[in-house]
C-alpha angles and dihedrals in degrees: 000000000000119000121266128206127188107231102180144337128219111219124206132161122214113211128189115193131180124211133181116211120196110211095175099241092041142009132228127210108205127195110199118199114196143168127213121205116205108242092215101249125137086248122051117270122153138200099222122204126187104227101182145347129209119202126205113187123209133188121189089355093302125116116246130214105254095229091043091051091048091050092048092047091053092046089053100041107020141275113303093014093111090066089054091047092047091052092047091049093047092050092047094049093045091052091049091045092055091048092050106034117127090224116089098239138193091229090070096052121116117234090250094052091045089053090050092050092044091052090049092047093050091047099045109031133065118239135170117250131197139180128240140156114263125170090356095303135094114252138178114234144172127210099193105144100227092049090049091050094050092042090053087066101029102037109009093162089064096053114089141168107239138167105240141117120277111274111262093013120135090207120100091214114121125209137183105251143139117280135179115226103232094182092057092045098047092037089062095051 
């Protein structure tokens, strides 16, 4: 047998959370399914994504058939209004989920804390950098995901979508993807 060596491990945490939302005339039980990606710090910080939500509607404490509830809602409030309500409910539950999740998550960071972590990450970790033309000038950038996520909070004006090759890639293929403008960041330090 040849030797084997573990090189790295990608850590995620699956989280299932249940909420009850009281909407006066009816109630909604919501199962939120989420995934947290470890941001790669010595301490635990996660980028948490809501993957899916399941809604169970109740009236008078009794569970309703989803399609029947939707039909009743639209009869009461107008055609197409259930879609608006569903979006509003989804946004509300996701916001509450992120405020109350047991995972320490990037979405709850203040701008100041995100700047502190971004500065630490740029000083202590290795990341590939590339050069591209953005706004008619040549810039250095990185597209490392955890830097992009922190920069989106700490320095959102320096995160851009650009057509360029992946930083550190030997391929000449270019893609539209998020980049962090390193020249603008380090030029302001």
